N, C-alpha and C positions, 0 to 999 in steps of 0.2 A: 504494500500500500504506500503510495507516495503522499507526502505532506510537505508544506512549506518549511524552509529552514527557519531556525529560531535561536536567538542568542539571549536576549534580555528583554522581557515584556515591558519593563519600565523605561527602556531607553528610547526616547522619541526619535533619535537619529536612525535607529535600526528599524523601528516600526513594530507594531503589534500583530500577532497572528490573528487577532480578532477582526482585523480590517479597520476601515475608517470609522465604523460605528456611528453613521449619520443619524440613524433612528434614535440612538441613545442621546446624541447631542440635541435632537429636537425635543426629546422627553424632558431633558434637564434645562431647557432654555428659559423656563420661567420659575426656576427654583429661587426661593427667598434667600437673601444674603443677611445673615444674622448681624445685629448690632448697627444697622445702617439707618434706623428710624430717627427722624428729627421731630416727631410729634410731641406736643406738650402733654404732660401727664394729666392736666386738669380739663382737657377737652372732653365733654361728655355728649355733645349733640350727636344724634344718630348718623348724620352725614359725615362726621369726622371720626367715627370709630374705626379702629384697626380691623382689617380683615385677617383673622388669626386662624391657625390650625385648630381643629377640634381638640378640646381638652377632655381626655377620657379616663375613666376608672374601669379597670378590668375586674371581672367577677368570675370565679370558677368554683365548681363543686367537685371535691375530691371523693369519688365513690369507690374506685378500685385502684390497685397498683400501690407502688411505694411512694414515699415522700419525693424521691427524685423524679418519678414519673409525673407527679403533680406539678413540680417546679418546671420541668421541661415543657409541659403542656402550656403553662402560663407564659413561659419565655417565648414559645412559638406564637402565642396569641399576641404578645407584645410586638413581635416582629411583623405580624400581619397588620396590626393597628398602625404601626409606623409606616409600613409600605402604603397603606391607604391614605396617609397624610395626617395622622393624628399625633398629638403630644400626650404620652402616657404619664399620668400623674400618680396613680396608686394602683395596687393590685391586691385583691382580697380573695382568699381561698377558704372555703368552709368544708369541714369533714362531715360527710353525711353518707348514709347507706345508699341513698338515691335522691335525685333532685326533688324539691317540693313540687307537687303537681299544680299548685296555684301560683307560686311566686319564684320558682327555681331554687332560690336559697330559702332558708327558714324564715318564717314570718317575723321573728324577733330580729333576725339579722338584716331584714329590709330596713328597719329603722336605723341600724348602725350604718348601713350603706348610704342612707339619706344624709346622715350627719357628715360622712366622709365627702359626699358630693358637695355639700354646702361649704365645708371647710376648705376644700381644694379649689372650689370655683369651677368644677367640671360641668360640661354641658352634655356629655354622652356617657352612657354605661354600656360596656360590651361584655356579653356573657359568653363563656367558653362552652358552648353547646348549642344545639338547635332547639329553640324554644317554641312551645305551642302558642297559638294566637292569644289564648287566655292569659298565659304567663307574661307575654309581652305587655298586654293591656294592664294587667294588675301591677306589674313593676313600674310602668310609666306613671300610672295614677298615683302610686305611693311614693315614688322617688322624686317625681316632678321634673325629670329631664328625659331626653330621648334615650330609648333602650333598643339596642340591636343585638342580634346573636351572631355566632361564629359564621353561620351560613351567609347571612346578609353581608358580613364583612368581606368574605371571600368573593362574593358576587360583585361587590363594589370594586375590589381590586381588579377583577376580570374586566369590568366595564371600563376602567381607566386604561388598561393595557391592550384591549382588543384593537386590532389595527385593520385586518382584512374585512371584507364584506361578510365572509362566512363566519369569522370570529365574532363580529358584532352581532350577527343574527343569532348565533348560538348563545351568547351571553344574554341578549334580550329575552330569548325564549326561556332560559333558566330563571331570569329575574321575574318574568310574568308568572311562571308556574309557582314560584315561591310566593309572590304577592297575592295570587288569586285567593289563597286561603287566609290571608292576613289583612284583608281590606278592613278599614275601620269606618264606621258610619260617622255622621255629622251631628251626633247628639240628638237634639230635638228635631233636627232637619232630616233624620234618617227616613222619616215617612214621607218626605217630599215626593209628590206624584204628579205626573203629567195629566193635564185635563184641558178641555176646550181645544183651541187651535194648536196648542202645544202637543196635543195627543195625536200627532200625525194628521192634523186637519180634520179630526172627527167632528169638531163643533159640538152643538147641543146633543146630549146623549153620550158624549165621550168623556164627560167629567166623571170623577169618582176613582175607584181603585185602579191603579195602573202600576207601571214600573217605579219602584223607589230608586233613589239616587244610587244606592249601593248595588242594586240589581242591574242598573244600567252600566255601572263600572264593570261588574263581573261579566256582563255580556260582551262589552267591548274588549275585555281582556281575552275572553274565549275566541272572539273573532280574530284578534291580532295573533294569538297562538296558532290558529289554523293557517293564517297567512305565512307566518314564519316557518312552520313545519313544511309547507308546500315549497317555499323558497329554498329551504335547506335540502329537501329531496332533490331539487333541480341541481343544486351545487354538488350534492353527493354523486349525482350521475356523471358530472364532469370529472370528479376525483376518481370515480370507478373506471371511467374510460382510460384515464392516464395509467391507472393501476393495471388494467387489462393489457395494455400495450407492453408493460414490463413483464407481466406474467406470460404473455404470448411468446416473448423472446426468452422466457425462463431466466430472467436476470435475478440473481439472489438479492434478497432485501434484508437489511440490518436496521433495526429500530433502536434508538437510544431512549431509554426510559429511566425514570428515577424520581426521587423526591425533589420538590421544588428547591431551587438554588443549590443543587448538588454539583452543578458545573456541566450540564448536558450540552448547552450551546457552546461553551468554551471548548469542550471536547470535539464537537463537530467542526468548529473553526480550526482547531489544531490538526484534525485529520484531513480536512478537505479544503481549508481556506475559504469557507462559505461566507464569512463576514456577517454572521447572524448576530443580532443585538445581544450584548452581554452586560448585565448590571447586577450588583450585589443587592438583590431585592427578591422577595418571593414572587413567583409567577411573573417574572420579567418578560418572558416570551410565551405567547399562547398559540400562535399559528405554526403548524408543523412545516418544517423545511426539509425537502429531499434533495440530496446532492449525489452526483455520480462519483464513485471512487474506483480505484483500480489496484488490484493486488500486485505483488512483486512479480508474479508469473504471468501478468497480463490479463487476468480475469476481471471483468467489470461487475460491479455490484452497486447497490444504492444504500446510502446512509440517511436515515430520517430522524430529525430532532422532534420530539413530541412534547405535549404540554406536561408540566410537572404535576406530581401527586402530592398529597398532604394527608395527615391523619384525619380521619372522618371527612373525607372529601364529600361535599354535598351531593346527594343522590340526583338532584335536579341537574347539576352540572355534568355528572356522568352521563345522564340521559341526553342532554343537549349536545354534548361533545362526542356522542357515540360514533358518528361517522368519522371524526378526526381520530378517535382512539382505535378505529379499525386498522390504521396503519400498523399498530402494534400487534393486533390479532392476526394479521396476514403476513407478518414478518417471518423470515426463516431463522433469525437469531435476534435475541434481545440483549443489548448491552445495558445492564442494570447498573447505573451510576449511583454511587453512595458517597456522601460527604464524610470523609474520614476525620475531619476536624470538628464535626458536630458532637455535642455532648452525649447523644444517644443514637449512634449509627445503626445499631441493631433494631431500634424502634423504627427507623426509616425503612430498613429492609422489610420488616413485617408489614408496615403500612402499604408499601408499594406492591408487595406480593398479594395483599388483600384486594387492592383495586384491580390488579391484573387478573386475578381469579374471577372477580365480579364481571369483567368485560369479556371473559372467555379466552384470555391469553395465558392462563396458568400452566398449560402444558407445553408451551413453546420453549425451545432450547434457550437457556439463559447463561450469559457470561457476566459474572459479578465484577464490577470495576470500582475499586476504592480510590476516589479522587481526593485532591487537595492534601496529598501526603506531605507537602512542604509546610503546611500549617498544622498538621495533626500532631498530637502528643505521641511520643515514642511508645509509651506503655499501651495506649489505646491501639496503635498499629500492631504491636506484638500480639495483643489479644485477638485482633481481627485475623491476623495471619494464621493463628492457631485454629480458630473456629471456621475459617473459610480458606482452606489451603489451595483451592483452585482459583481464587480471586486474583486479579491483576491489580497491582498498586501503581498508580500514576499521579502525575501532577499536570493537568492541562495547562497550567500557567507557565511552568518551567520546562515542560517537555520530558521530564523524568518518567521512565517506564512506558513511553508511547511506543517505542519500537517493540517492546514485549507484547503490548496490546495488539499491534498490527499483526504480529506473527500469530497470536492466539486467534484473532478473527479469521485470518486466512486458513488456519487449520480447521476451524469449525464451520466455514462456509460449506453449503451443500455441494457435493461433487456431482458432475454430470453423470447420468445413469448409463449411457451406452458407450461401449468401446468399439471403435471402428478402425479399420486399416484400409487406406485408399490411395490411389495414384491420381492426383488431381492435376488436370492439364493447366499449363501456365495461363491459358486464356480465362480460367476460372479462379483467378487470384482472390475474388470476393469471398469464395468459400474458405480459403486459408485465413483471410482476415476475420471471418466469423468464428473460426476455430480459435484464433488467438483471443478474441473478445469474450466469447461465452463458453469455450471449452478448455480442456486441459491437455496440452500436447505432451506425449510421451517420447516419441521419436519423430524426427523430421529430416528428410534428405532430398536434395535437389538432384534429379536424374535427367537424362536426355529427353525422356518422354513427359516429364512433369514432376510435381512435388510428391514424393512418397511420405505419407504421414500416418502415424498411429496416435490416436487421441481418444479421450473420453469427451463425448458431446451430448447435448440434449436430444430428445427423440425427433424433434422437428429438423434439426440440422443433420441428424443421422439419415433421415429420409432424403435430404438433398444430396448427401454424399453417396447414397446407395448405388447410383449408376457407375461410380468410379471405384467401387469396393474391390479389394484384392482378396 
């Protein structure tokens, strides 16, 4: 497998293997510069108020696992909140056998949460779990600020980072499916009904019971969901057509999967020079990217960067991104990338394998890749080497271990099924080129009558070579 040369990712004179990163420059173009405000402290009029990041308090229920598991879960929620553009002020964890069905945390703890919100000046509470509509309403009513759950937070990040038409449609579909069950009425206005001319021009006799406001909203959401599903089916047909072309030529496919921010895009850039956006943030890239790669013996295969996974990935997102995730389901080999510098790499491995099993990719050949070894603790790496002896340890940033990874991928690529021996006329040089591209040459000799070749090829190419078989 060929990949660009690399000496020092931090040296601007040499250049970075991640490419120009123009998408990242655009994303960062409106970042706030701290400490540059000249606003007077005593200005209180609404038109002069600062536009600030949301100030949030995190809330988690520790129901299972160890203290470390609970701390890791809250730390991940903090990273998600910061990725969404929040300023985390405080984090609270309650030990319970299960979340409270009415308020998520205990009723007495809700009052303590209210006190923390007032003391810190927070305007949002983020709960580490998927809350029922009633739990959201009860918490908001008692705490007095906006309450969102982990699912809504992840959907918000996806909405910020979606770039392609397909990605935006998938995110909108997931958001609407989530919102449909969580619409809130307008208090006393919940029973607002259409009558008279507003009732579709019914006039006299049309007044009276009709659609309430919340029923109208739900109907519009259902209509929009139908439109988005139809649009995604059309996009999926385009993706399927491209996939069928690769399958027709029997080009092996390798999908890069793994936890979000494990370094999948960096690895794709390192292996192929794809120039995919790289950022130290959760779910930085959502749209799958497929690039052509070539082994050292000349075989062509594809490498696909997929959307990252996370613990308790929202079901609505899995459903909405199912067509995108099919790239993993139909791959010949999965490169499962793990962040070796993470506090809980084994938890990442379990979470990713859970999602892979859910989408039907649990039985596909997997190559574990422990990334970021330049940042990882030596003790952690030693433990991972013991527990996963077949894993490849690399650093996409420095290039360490990349050669070992390329050799492992080439070893595990599917081999062509049919062995042929043929004398190919020099006029059919196109067949020799196909053998080089998609086959595996065992012997090759140029004779007076043509090219004598023994190779392993796919069934389609074997049929083309049949007239010249020896």
